[in-house]
C-alpha positions in Angstrom: -13.9 -8.3 10.0 -12.1 -11.7 10.0 -9.3 -12.4 12.3 -6.9 -12.6 9.3 -8.0 -9.0 8.3 -7.4 -7.8 11.8 -4.0 -9.4 11.9 -3.1 -7.8 8.6 -4.2 -4.4 9.8 -2.1 -4.8 13.0 1.0 -5.9 11.1 0.7 -3.0 8.7 0.1 -0.5 11.4 3.0 -1.9 13.4 5.3 -1.7 10.4 4.3 2.0 9.9 5.1 2.7 13.5 8.5 1.0 13.2 9.2 3.1 10.0 8.4 6.3 11.8 10.5 5.3 14.9 13.5 4.4 12.6 13.1 7.7 10.7 13.0 9.7 13.9 16.0 7.9 15.3 18.0 8.6 12.2 16.9 12.2 11.6 15.4 13.4 15.0 12.1 14.4 13.3 9.2 12.9 11.3 9.5 12.5 7.5 9.1 15.8 5.6 7.1 16.5 2.4 6.7 19.6 0.3 3.5 21.4 1.2 0.9 21.3 -1.5 -2.4 23.0 -0.7 -4.0 21.1 -3.6 -3.0 17.7 -2.3 -3.7 17.8 1.4 -3.6 14.6 3.5 -4.5 13.8 7.1 -1.0 12.4 7.4 0.5 15.9 7.4 1.5 18.0 10.4 2.6 21.7 9.9 6.4 22.4 9.8 6.8 25.7 7.9 5.4 27.5 4.9 7.1 25.2 2.4 7.1 21.8 4.1 5.0 19.6 6.4 6.0 16.7 8.5 4.0 13.5 7.7 3.4 10.1 9.2 1.2 7.2 8.2 -2.3 7.7 9.7 -4.8 4.9 10.4 -8.1 5.6 8.7 -9.8 4.9 12.0 -8.0 7.9 13.5 -10.1 10.3 11.5 -13.0 8.4 9.9 -15.8 6.5 11.4 -15.9 2.7 10.5 -19.1 3.2 8.5 -17.5 6.0 6.5 -14.5 3.8 5.7 -16.8 1.0 4.7 -18.9 3.3 2.5 -16.2 5.4 0.9 -13.0 3.4 0.9 -14.0 0.2 -0.6 -13.5 -1.6 -3.9 -17.0 -2.4 -5.0 -16.7 -0.1 -8.0 -13.5 -1.8 -9.0 -14.9 -5.3 -8.6 -18.0 -4.3 -10.5 -16.0 -2.8 -13.4 -13.7 -5.8 -13.6 -16.4 -8.4 -12.9 -14.2 -10.1 -10.2 -13.8 -10.1 -6.5 -10.5 -8.7 -5.2 -8.6 -10.7 -2.6 -9.6 -9.6 0.9 -5.9 -9.0 1.8 -5.5 -6.3 -0.9 -8.7 -4.6 0.1 -7.6 -4.6 3.8 -4.1 -3.4 2.9 -5.3 -0.3 1.0 -8.1 0.6 3.4 -6.1 0.5 6.6 -4.2 3.8 6.4 -3.2 6.8 4.3 0.6 7.3 3.9 3.3 8.3 1.6 5.3 5.3 0.3 7.1 3.5 3.1 10.6 2.4 2.2 11.6 -1.1 3.3 14.2 -3.8 3.0 13.7 -7.5 2.5 16.0 -10.5 1.8 15.6 -9.8 -2.0 16.4 -6.0 -1.9 14.7 -2.6 -1.4 11.1 -1.7 -2.0 8.5 1.0 -1.5 5.2 0.0 0.0 2.5 2.0 -1.8 -0.6 3.6 -0.2 -3.2 6.2 -0.9 -2.2 9.7 0.4 -5.8 11.0 0.6 -9.3 10.3 -0.7 -8.5 11.6 -4.2 -5.4 9.4 -4.3 -7.5 6.4 -3.3 -9.6 7.0 -6.5 -6.4 7.2 -8.5 -5.2 4.0 -6.9 -8.5 2.3 -7.9 -8.0 3.5 -11.5 -4.5 2.1 -11.6 -5.6 -1.2 -10.2 -8.3 -1.4 -12.9 -5.7 -0.6 -15.6 -3.3 -3.2 -14.2 -6.0 -6.0 -14.0 -7.3 -5.2 -17.5 -3.7 -5.5 -18.8 -3.3 -8.9 -17.1 -6.6 -10.1 -18.6 -5.6 -8.9 -22.1 -2.3 -10.8 -21.8 -4.2 -13.8 -20.5 -2.1 -13.8 -17.3 -3.2 -14.6 -13.7 -4.6 -11.5 -12.1 -2.3 -9.8 -9.7 -2.7 -6.6 -7.7 0.5 -4.5 -7.1 1.2 -2.9 -3.7 4.9 -2.1 -3.9 7.6 -1.1 -6.3 11.2 -2.2 -6.1 14.6 -0.5 -6.6 14.8 -2.5 -9.9 13.2 -0.8 -12.9 9.8 -2.3 -13.9 9.8 -4.8 -11.1 6.7 -4.6 -8.9 5.6 -6.7 -5.9 2.1 -8.0 -6.3 -0.5 -10.3 -4.7 -1.9 -13.1 -6.7 -5.7 -12.4 -6.6 -6.6 -16.1 -6.5 -4.1 -17.5 -4.0 -3.0 -14.4 -1.9 0.6 -15.3 -2.6 3.1 -12.5 -2.9 5.2 -12.4 -6.1 7.8 -10.2 -7.9 6.9 -9.5 -11.5 8.1 -7.3 -14.3 5.3 -5.1 -15.5 3.4 -6.8 -18.3 5.0 -10.2 -17.6 4.2 -13.3 -15.6 5.2 -13.2 -12.0 8.7 -14.7 -11.8 9.6 -15.1 -8.1 7.4 -16.1 -5.2 8.3 -14.0 -2.2 5.8 -15.3 0.4 2.7 -17.4 0.9 0.6 -14.4 2.1 0.7 -10.7 2.7 1.1 -10.9 6.5 4.1 -13.1 6.2 5.7 -10.8 3.6 5.1 -7.7 5.7 6.5 -9.4 8.8 9.9 -10.0 7.2 10.4 -6.4 6.2 12.6 -3.9 8.0 12.1 -0.1 7.6 14.6 1.7 5.4 15.2 5.4 6.0 17.3 7.0 3.3 
């Protein structure tokens, strides 16, 4: 793993801890999610019969590194799309499982997206394939989304060639550069607990 990948993992895990701390400070408990026996996640902690507490969980907390490398990778996506995904986006989505984490940046509110469990990781891969195929069909630069905003149809994405972070309307060219890289973007976020 490169030092930039390690830094990205650390920044992401630090933000998740800040989010949980801010939530606990505001509500005196972990975030709560409706219990769904068909959609279990290692992020969940029992609360009662209808609800569970949850918190972001580093994949290394419950999986061996070789399992993460073998099962939570993007080789199938890269093969299907005949392109290499930017290392930052692969690191981002293979660092932890979590519900969306709400955040605030200078440009407004957003929700950082993550996989909730292994099945959700497969769904995420399918969504990435669909998004990239749309970009190719429209003859636009390939971007990979990792967040949604409080504005309808505006997503936050990483330019697959440069690693720059952009705001873009779904199906349109990116219209506003937000950061030179994912680490810098994440470092400027503050947790938002609603």
